mmCIF file of the C-alpha atoms, coordinates in Angstrom:
data_MODEL
# 
_entry.id   MODEL 
# 
loop_
_atom_site.group_PDB 
_atom_site.id 
_atom_site.type_symbol 
_atom_site.label_atom_id 
_atom_site.label_alt_id 
_atom_site.label_comp_id 
_atom_site.label_asym_id 
_atom_site.label_entity_id 
_atom_site.label_seq_id 
_atom_site.pdbx_PDB_ins_code 
_atom_site.Cartn_x 
_atom_site.Cartn_y 
_atom_site.Cartn_z 
_atom_site.occupancy 
_atom_site.B_iso_or_equiv 
_atom_site.pdbx_formal_charge 
_atom_site.auth_seq_id 
_atom_site.auth_comp_id 
_atom_site.auth_asym_id 
_atom_site.auth_atom_id 
_atom_site.pdbx_PDB_model_num 
ATOM 1   C CA . UNK A 1 1   ? -68.351 -117.610 5.838  1.00 0.00 ? 1   UNK A CA 1 
ATOM 2   C CA . UNK A 1 2   ? -67.537 -116.024 9.160  1.00 0.00 ? 2   UNK A CA 1 
ATOM 3   C CA . UNK A 1 3   ? -65.896 -112.614 9.155  1.00 0.00 ? 3   UNK A CA 1 
ATOM 4   C CA . UNK A 1 4   ? -63.249 -113.996 11.532 1.00 0.00 ? 4   UNK A CA 1 
ATOM 5   C CA . UNK A 1 5   ? -61.805 -116.168 8.769  1.00 0.00 ? 5   UNK A CA 1 
ATOM 6   C CA . UNK A 1 6   ? -61.925 -113.652 5.978  1.00 0.00 ? 6   UNK A CA 1 
ATOM 7   C CA . UNK A 1 7   ? -58.654 -112.075 4.885  1.00 0.00 ? 7   UNK A CA 1 
ATOM 8   C CA . UNK A 1 8   ? -58.799 -108.970 2.732  1.00 0.00 ? 8   UNK A CA 1 
ATOM 9   C CA . UNK A 1 9   ? -55.113 -108.810 1.773  1.00 0.00 ? 9   UNK A CA 1 
ATOM 10  C CA . UNK A 1 10  ? -51.607 -109.578 2.949  1.00 0.00 ? 10  UNK A CA 1 
ATOM 11  C CA . UNK A 1 11  ? -51.047 -105.854 3.591  1.00 0.00 ? 11  UNK A CA 1 
ATOM 12  C CA . UNK A 1 12  ? -53.315 -105.964 6.656  1.00 0.00 ? 12  UNK A CA 1 
ATOM 13  C CA . UNK A 1 13  ? -50.984 -108.342 8.462  1.00 0.00 ? 13  UNK A CA 1 
ATOM 14  C CA . UNK A 1 14  ? -47.650 -106.625 7.883  1.00 0.00 ? 14  UNK A CA 1 
ATOM 15  C CA . UNK A 1 15  ? -45.891 -104.758 10.645 1.00 0.00 ? 15  UNK A CA 1 
ATOM 16  C CA . UNK A 1 16  ? -46.187 -100.997 10.118 1.00 0.00 ? 16  UNK A CA 1 
ATOM 17  C CA . UNK A 1 17  ? -43.029 -99.234  8.927  1.00 0.00 ? 17  UNK A CA 1 
ATOM 18  C CA . UNK A 1 18  ? -42.568 -96.046  10.894 1.00 0.00 ? 18  UNK A CA 1 
ATOM 19  C CA . UNK A 1 19  ? -40.411 -93.132  9.872  1.00 0.00 ? 19  UNK A CA 1 
ATOM 20  C CA . UNK A 1 20  ? -36.878 -92.948  11.272 1.00 0.00 ? 20  UNK A CA 1 
ATOM 21  C CA . UNK A 1 21  ? -37.099 -90.822  14.429 1.00 0.00 ? 21  UNK A CA 1 
ATOM 22  C CA . UNK A 1 22  ? -35.406 -87.440  14.321 1.00 0.00 ? 22  UNK A CA 1 
ATOM 23  C CA . UNK A 1 23  ? -33.128 -86.500  17.219 1.00 0.00 ? 23  UNK A CA 1 
ATOM 24  C CA . UNK A 1 24  ? -34.659 -83.835  19.462 1.00 0.00 ? 24  UNK A CA 1 
ATOM 25  C CA . UNK A 1 25  ? -33.426 -80.266  19.400 1.00 0.00 ? 25  UNK A CA 1 
ATOM 26  C CA . UNK A 1 26  ? -31.678 -78.255  16.713 1.00 0.00 ? 26  UNK A CA 1 
ATOM 27  C CA . UNK A 1 27  ? -29.892 -79.981  13.827 1.00 0.00 ? 27  UNK A CA 1 
ATOM 28  C CA . UNK A 1 28  ? -26.460 -78.410  14.340 1.00 0.00 ? 28  UNK A CA 1 
ATOM 29  C CA . UNK A 1 29  ? -23.825 -79.561  11.854 1.00 0.00 ? 29  UNK A CA 1 
ATOM 30  C CA . UNK A 1 30  ? -20.135 -79.035  11.248 1.00 0.00 ? 30  UNK A CA 1 
ATOM 31  C CA . UNK A 1 31  ? -18.890 -78.407  7.700  1.00 0.00 ? 31  UNK A CA 1 
ATOM 32  C CA . UNK A 1 32  ? -17.877 -82.082  7.565  1.00 0.00 ? 32  UNK A CA 1 
ATOM 33  C CA . UNK A 1 33  ? -21.272 -83.153  8.871  1.00 0.00 ? 33  UNK A CA 1 
ATOM 34  C CA . UNK A 1 34  ? -23.084 -81.187  6.166  1.00 0.00 ? 34  UNK A CA 1 
ATOM 35  C CA . UNK A 1 35  ? -20.907 -82.842  3.502  1.00 0.00 ? 35  UNK A CA 1 
ATOM 36  C CA . UNK A 1 36  ? -21.627 -86.293  4.951  1.00 0.00 ? 36  UNK A CA 1 
ATOM 37  C CA . UNK A 1 37  ? -25.374 -85.653  4.815  1.00 0.00 ? 37  UNK A CA 1 
ATOM 38  C CA . UNK A 1 38  ? -25.074 -84.581  1.164  1.00 0.00 ? 38  UNK A CA 1 
ATOM 39  C CA . UNK A 1 39  ? -23.062 -87.698  0.344  1.00 0.00 ? 39  UNK A CA 1 
ATOM 40  C CA . UNK A 1 40  ? -25.700 -89.876  2.022  1.00 0.00 ? 40  UNK A CA 1 
ATOM 41  C CA . UNK A 1 41  ? -28.506 -88.251  0.004  1.00 0.00 ? 41  UNK A CA 1 
ATOM 42  C CA . UNK A 1 42  ? -26.534 -88.747  -3.236 1.00 0.00 ? 42  UNK A CA 1 
ATOM 43  C CA . UNK A 1 43  ? -25.808 -92.414  -2.440 1.00 0.00 ? 43  UNK A CA 1 
ATOM 44  C CA . UNK A 1 44  ? -29.434 -93.143  -1.532 1.00 0.00 ? 44  UNK A CA 1 
ATOM 45  C CA . UNK A 1 45  ? -30.707 -91.402  -4.670 1.00 0.00 ? 45  UNK A CA 1 
ATOM 46  C CA . UNK A 1 46  ? -28.428 -93.616  -6.788 1.00 0.00 ? 46  UNK A CA 1 
ATOM 47  C CA . UNK A 1 47  ? -29.502 -96.712  -4.836 1.00 0.00 ? 47  UNK A CA 1 
ATOM 48  C CA . UNK A 1 48  ? -33.157 -95.831  -5.407 1.00 0.00 ? 48  UNK A CA 1 
ATOM 49  C CA . UNK A 1 49  ? -32.625 -95.690  -9.158 1.00 0.00 ? 49  UNK A CA 1 
ATOM 50  C CA . UNK A 1 50  ? -30.845 -99.067  -9.093 1.00 0.00 ? 50  UNK A CA 1 
ATOM 51  C CA . UNK A 1 51  ? -33.251 -100.861 -6.729 1.00 0.00 ? 51  UNK A CA 1 
ATOM 52  C CA . UNK A 1 52  ? -34.809 -103.938 -8.288 1.00 0.00 ? 52  UNK A CA 1 
ATOM 53  C CA . UNK A 1 53  ? -37.988 -104.477 -6.296 1.00 0.00 ? 53  UNK A CA 1 
ATOM 54  C CA . UNK A 1 54  ? -40.643 -102.318 -4.659 1.00 0.00 ? 54  UNK A CA 1 
ATOM 55  C CA . UNK A 1 55  ? -39.807 -103.410 -1.091 1.00 0.00 ? 55  UNK A CA 1 
ATOM 56  C CA . UNK A 1 56  ? -36.195 -102.266 -1.528 1.00 0.00 ? 56  UNK A CA 1 
ATOM 57  C CA . UNK A 1 57  ? -37.314 -98.985  -3.117 1.00 0.00 ? 57  UNK A CA 1 
ATOM 58  C CA . UNK A 1 58  ? -39.700 -98.281  -0.240 1.00 0.00 ? 58  UNK A CA 1 
ATOM 59  C CA . UNK A 1 59  ? -36.940 -98.894  2.342  1.00 0.00 ? 59  UNK A CA 1 
ATOM 60  C CA . UNK A 1 60  ? -34.614 -96.555  0.442  1.00 0.00 ? 60  UNK A CA 1 
ATOM 61  C CA . UNK A 1 61  ? -37.356 -93.897  0.130  1.00 0.00 ? 61  UNK A CA 1 
ATOM 62  C CA . UNK A 1 62  ? -37.829 -94.045  3.903  1.00 0.00 ? 62  UNK A CA 1 
ATOM 63  C CA . UNK A 1 63  ? -34.103 -93.475  4.481  1.00 0.00 ? 63  UNK A CA 1 
ATOM 64  C CA . UNK A 1 64  ? -34.074 -90.750  1.848  1.00 0.00 ? 64  UNK A CA 1 
ATOM 65  C CA . UNK A 1 65  ? -36.945 -88.901  3.573  1.00 0.00 ? 65  UNK A CA 1 
ATOM 66  C CA . UNK A 1 66  ? -34.929 -88.907  6.805  1.00 0.00 ? 66  UNK A CA 1 
ATOM 67  C CA . UNK A 1 67  ? -31.744 -87.608  5.139  1.00 0.00 ? 67  UNK A CA 1 
ATOM 68  C CA . UNK A 1 68  ? -33.605 -84.987  3.075  1.00 0.00 ? 68  UNK A CA 1 
ATOM 69  C CA . UNK A 1 69  ? -35.163 -83.710  6.308  1.00 0.00 ? 69  UNK A CA 1 
ATOM 70  C CA . UNK A 1 70  ? -31.739 -83.618  7.983  1.00 0.00 ? 70  UNK A CA 1 
ATOM 71  C CA . UNK A 1 71  ? -30.314 -81.783  4.972  1.00 0.00 ? 71  UNK A CA 1 
ATOM 72  C CA . UNK A 1 72  ? -33.047 -79.128  4.882  1.00 0.00 ? 72  UNK A CA 1 
ATOM 73  C CA . UNK A 1 73  ? -33.035 -78.541  8.644  1.00 0.00 ? 73  UNK A CA 1 
ATOM 74  C CA . UNK A 1 74  ? -29.235 -78.462  8.996  1.00 0.00 ? 74  UNK A CA 1 
ATOM 75  C CA . UNK A 1 75  ? -27.859 -75.450  10.842 1.00 0.00 ? 75  UNK A CA 1 
ATOM 76  C CA . UNK A 1 76  ? -24.157 -75.090  9.988  1.00 0.00 ? 76  UNK A CA 1 
ATOM 77  C CA . UNK A 1 77  ? -22.102 -73.742  12.878 1.00 0.00 ? 77  UNK A CA 1 
ATOM 78  C CA . UNK A 1 78  ? -18.905 -71.760  12.340 1.00 0.00 ? 78  UNK A CA 1 
ATOM 79  C CA . UNK A 1 79  ? -15.678 -73.227  13.684 1.00 0.00 ? 79  UNK A CA 1 
ATOM 80  C CA . UNK A 1 80  ? -15.093 -72.236  17.312 1.00 0.00 ? 80  UNK A CA 1 
ATOM 81  C CA . UNK A 1 81  ? -12.051 -70.532  18.745 1.00 0.00 ? 81  UNK A CA 1 
ATOM 82  C CA . UNK A 1 82  ? -9.542  -71.893  21.251 1.00 0.00 ? 82  UNK A CA 1 
ATOM 83  C CA . UNK A 1 83  ? -10.726 -69.988  24.319 1.00 0.00 ? 83  UNK A CA 1 
ATOM 84  C CA . UNK A 1 84  ? -13.636 -72.280  25.337 1.00 0.00 ? 84  UNK A CA 1 
ATOM 85  C CA . UNK A 1 85  ? -15.144 -75.636  24.383 1.00 0.00 ? 85  UNK A CA 1 
ATOM 86  C CA . UNK A 1 86  ? -18.036 -75.290  21.916 1.00 0.00 ? 86  UNK A CA 1 
ATOM 87  C CA . UNK A 1 87  ? -19.876 -77.173  19.210 1.00 0.00 ? 87  UNK A CA 1 
ATOM 88  C CA . UNK A 1 88  ? -17.273 -78.149  16.608 1.00 0.00 ? 88  UNK A CA 1 
ATOM 89  C CA . UNK A 1 89  ? -14.424 -78.299  19.128 1.00 0.00 ? 89  UNK A CA 1 
ATOM 90  C CA . UNK A 1 90  ? -11.716 -80.919  19.456 1.00 0.00 ? 90  UNK A CA 1 
ATOM 91  C CA . UNK A 1 91  ? -11.145 -81.194  23.192 1.00 0.00 ? 91  UNK A CA 1 
ATOM 92  C CA . UNK A 1 92  ? -8.262  -82.728  25.114 1.00 0.00 ? 92  UNK A CA 1 
ATOM 93  C CA . UNK A 1 93  ? -9.081  -83.441  28.736 1.00 0.00 ? 93  UNK A CA 1 
ATOM 94  C CA . UNK A 1 94  ? -8.209  -85.671  31.660 1.00 0.00 ? 94  UNK A CA 1 
ATOM 95  C CA . UNK A 1 95  ? -10.882 -87.870  33.247 1.00 0.00 ? 95  UNK A CA 1 
ATOM 96  C CA . UNK A 1 96  ? -10.091 -90.407  35.964 1.00 0.00 ? 96  UNK A CA 1 
ATOM 97  C CA . UNK A 1 97  ? -6.385  -89.705  35.504 1.00 0.00 ? 97  UNK A CA 1 
ATOM 98  C CA . UNK A 1 98  ? -6.521  -90.666  31.832 1.00 0.00 ? 98  UNK A CA 1 
ATOM 99  C CA . UNK A 1 99  ? -5.999  -88.171  29.005 1.00 0.00 ? 99  UNK A CA 1 
ATOM 100 C CA . UNK A 1 100 ? -8.577  -88.325  26.193 1.00 0.00 ? 100 UNK A CA 1 
ATOM 101 C CA . UNK A 1 101 ? -9.506  -86.376  23.104 1.00 0.00 ? 101 UNK A CA 1 
ATOM 102 C CA . UNK A 1 102 ? -12.984 -86.035  21.585 1.00 0.00 ? 102 UNK A CA 1 
ATOM 103 C CA . UNK A 1 103 ? -14.695 -84.060  18.856 1.00 0.00 ? 103 UNK A CA 1 
ATOM 104 C CA . UNK A 1 104 ? -18.048 -82.438  19.635 1.00 0.00 ? 104 UNK A CA 1 
ATOM 105 C CA . UNK A 1 105 ? -20.266 -82.795  16.556 1.00 0.00 ? 105 UNK A CA 1 
ATOM 106 C CA . UNK A 1 106 ? -23.883 -83.069  15.386 1.00 0.00 ? 106 UNK A CA 1 
ATOM 107 C CA . UNK A 1 107 ? -26.102 -86.117  15.878 1.00 0.00 ? 107 UNK A CA 1 
ATOM 108 C CA . UNK A 1 108 ? -25.642 -87.556  12.387 1.00 0.00 ? 108 UNK A CA 1 
ATOM 109 C CA . UNK A 1 109 ? -21.866 -87.186  12.486 1.00 0.00 ? 109 UNK A CA 1 
ATOM 110 C CA . UNK A 1 110 ? -21.467 -88.706  15.939 1.00 0.00 ? 110 UNK A CA 1 
ATOM 111 C CA . UNK A 1 111 ? -19.446 -91.918  16.212 1.00 0.00 ? 111 UNK A CA 1 
ATOM 112 C CA . UNK A 1 112 ? -18.429 -92.649  19.810 1.00 0.00 ? 112 UNK A CA 1 
ATOM 113 C CA . UNK A 1 113 ? -16.049 -95.434  18.697 1.00 0.00 ? 113 UNK A CA 1 
ATOM 114 C CA . UNK A 1 114 ? -14.115 -92.777  16.740 1.00 0.00 ? 114 UNK A CA 1 
ATOM 115 C CA . UNK A 1 115 ? -14.289 -90.264  19.650 1.00 0.00 ? 115 UNK A CA 1 
ATOM 116 C CA . UNK A 1 116 ? -16.853 -88.057  17.875 1.00 0.00 ? 116 UNK A CA 1 
ATOM 117 C CA . UNK A 1 117 ? -19.744 -87.420  20.248 1.00 0.00 ? 117 UNK A CA 1 
ATOM 118 C CA . UNK A 1 118 ? -23.000 -85.549  19.790 1.00 0.00 ? 118 UNK A CA 1 
ATOM 119 C CA . UNK A 1 119 ? -23.250 -82.134  21.400 1.00 0.00 ? 119 UNK A CA 1 
ATOM 120 C CA . UNK A 1 120 ? -26.226 -83.372  23.434 1.00 0.00 ? 120 UNK A CA 1 
ATOM 121 C CA . UNK A 1 121 ? -24.297 -86.256  25.042 1.00 0.00 ? 121 UNK A CA 1 
ATOM 122 C CA . UNK A 1 122 ? -23.703 -85.824  28.793 1.00 0.00 ? 122 UNK A CA 1 
ATOM 123 C CA . UNK A 1 123 ? -19.913 -85.562  28.412 1.00 0.00 ? 123 UNK A CA 1 
ATOM 124 C CA . UNK A 1 124 ? -20.192 -82.941  25.657 1.00 0.00 ? 124 UNK A CA 1 
ATOM 125 C CA . UNK A 1 125 ? -22.801 -81.000  27.621 1.00 0.00 ? 125 UNK A CA 1 
ATOM 126 C CA . UNK A 1 126 ? -20.482 -80.935  30.630 1.00 0.00 ? 126 UNK A CA 1 
ATOM 127 C CA . UNK A 1 127 ? -17.522 -79.751  28.552 1.00 0.00 ? 127 UNK A CA 1 
ATOM 128 C CA . UNK A 1 128 ? -19.250 -77.024  26.504 1.00 0.00 ? 128 UNK A CA 1 
ATOM 129 C CA . UNK A 1 129 ? -18.323 -73.612  27.859 1.00 0.00 ? 129 UNK A CA 1 
ATOM 130 C CA . UNK A 1 130 ? -15.286 -74.846  29.793 1.00 0.00 ? 130 UNK A CA 1 
ATOM 131 C CA . UNK A 1 131 ? -11.909 -73.195  29.242 1.00 0.00 ? 131 UNK A CA 1 
ATOM 132 C CA . UNK A 1 132 ? -8.454  -74.819  29.097 1.00 0.00 ? 132 UNK A CA 1 
ATOM 133 C CA . UNK A 1 133 ? -7.103  -75.309  32.614 1.00 0.00 ? 133 UNK A CA 1 
ATOM 134 C CA . UNK A 1 134 ? -10.584 -75.415  34.118 1.00 0.00 ? 134 UNK A CA 1 
ATOM 135 C CA . UNK A 1 135 ? -11.818 -78.350  36.202 1.00 0.00 ? 135 UNK A CA 1 
ATOM 136 C CA . UNK A 1 136 ? -15.499 -79.223  35.857 1.00 0.00 ? 136 UNK A CA 1 
ATOM 137 C CA . UNK A 1 137 ? -17.981 -81.455  37.630 1.00 0.00 ? 137 UNK A CA 1 
ATOM 138 C CA . UNK A 1 138 ? -19.155 -84.570  35.836 1.00 0.00 ? 138 UNK A CA 1 
ATOM 139 C CA . UNK A 1 139 ? -21.278 -87.584  36.642 1.00 0.00 ? 139 UNK A CA 1 
ATOM 140 C CA . UNK A 1 140 ? -21.887 -86.454  40.219 1.00 0.00 ? 140 UNK A CA 1 
ATOM 141 C CA . UNK A 1 141 ? -18.189 -85.940  40.936 1.00 0.00 ? 141 UNK A CA 1 
ATOM 142 C CA . UNK A 1 142 ? -16.745 -82.539  41.775 1.00 0.00 ? 142 UNK A CA 1 
ATOM 143 C CA . UNK A 1 143 ? -13.928 -81.395  39.459 1.00 0.00 ? 143 UNK A CA 1 
ATOM 144 C CA . UNK A 1 144 ? -13.896 -84.796  37.708 1.00 0.00 ? 144 UNK A CA 1 
ATOM 145 C CA . UNK A 1 145 ? -12.675 -83.413  34.376 1.00 0.00 ? 145 UNK A CA 1 
ATOM 146 C CA . UNK A 1 146 ? -9.673  -81.211  33.717 1.00 0.00 ? 146 UNK A CA 1 
ATOM 147 C CA . UNK A 1 147 ? -9.809  -79.468  30.338 1.00 0.00 ? 147 UNK A CA 1 
ATOM 148 C CA . UNK A 1 148 ? -6.307  -79.475  28.826 1.00 0.00 ? 148 UNK A CA 1 
ATOM 149 C CA . UNK A 1 149 ? -6.874  -77.782  25.452 1.00 0.00 ? 149 UNK A CA 1 
ATOM 150 C CA . UNK A 1 150 ? -9.553  -77.005  22.914 1.00 0.00 ? 150 UNK A CA 1 
ATOM 151 C CA . UNK A 1 151 ? -9.643  -75.850  19.321 1.00 0.00 ? 151 UNK A CA 1 
ATOM 152 C CA . UNK A 1 152 ? -11.600 -76.201  16.097 1.00 0.00 ? 152 UNK A CA 1 
ATOM 153 C CA . UNK A 1 153 ? -11.873 -79.549  14.338 1.00 0.00 ? 153 UNK A CA 1 
ATOM 154 C CA . UNK A 1 154 ? -9.534  -80.227  11.460 1.00 0.00 ? 154 UNK A CA 1 
ATOM 155 C CA . UNK A 1 155 ? -11.365 -79.629  8.182  1.00 0.00 ? 155 UNK A CA 1 
ATOM 156 C CA . UNK A 1 156 ? -12.433 -82.791  6.385  1.00 0.00 ? 156 UNK A CA 1 
# 
């Protein structure tokens, strides 16, 4: 029999399952973000114990490795003050004549649909360090953003 037609096992033909990529840079977290990571680890641990088949357990183990890594590398950041925008700030600002409010959070807590953006996002990067009343450049436009107010996130 030709080697070309020989098949050792089904495992050889499966797509490889890579680890979930980690966001670059430090793993900064708010107090809420750290709690969410802990809740995710707890939920996945329970799901692993309840999983019926090996394929499901392997998928859960993969997710659990990611969240354990995020939990062990988390760097909690103290709540910021009201004098300048920082990680963990709730910021009110005006962009294109429209007032908006966002929370600047860690990667795992980010949810743009809920106005929680990662500190590494371009908008957050532009805002960090700005003070209320200051106008800052953004997206190639001079003084595109006017910072109205900033303060720490509400707990929880």
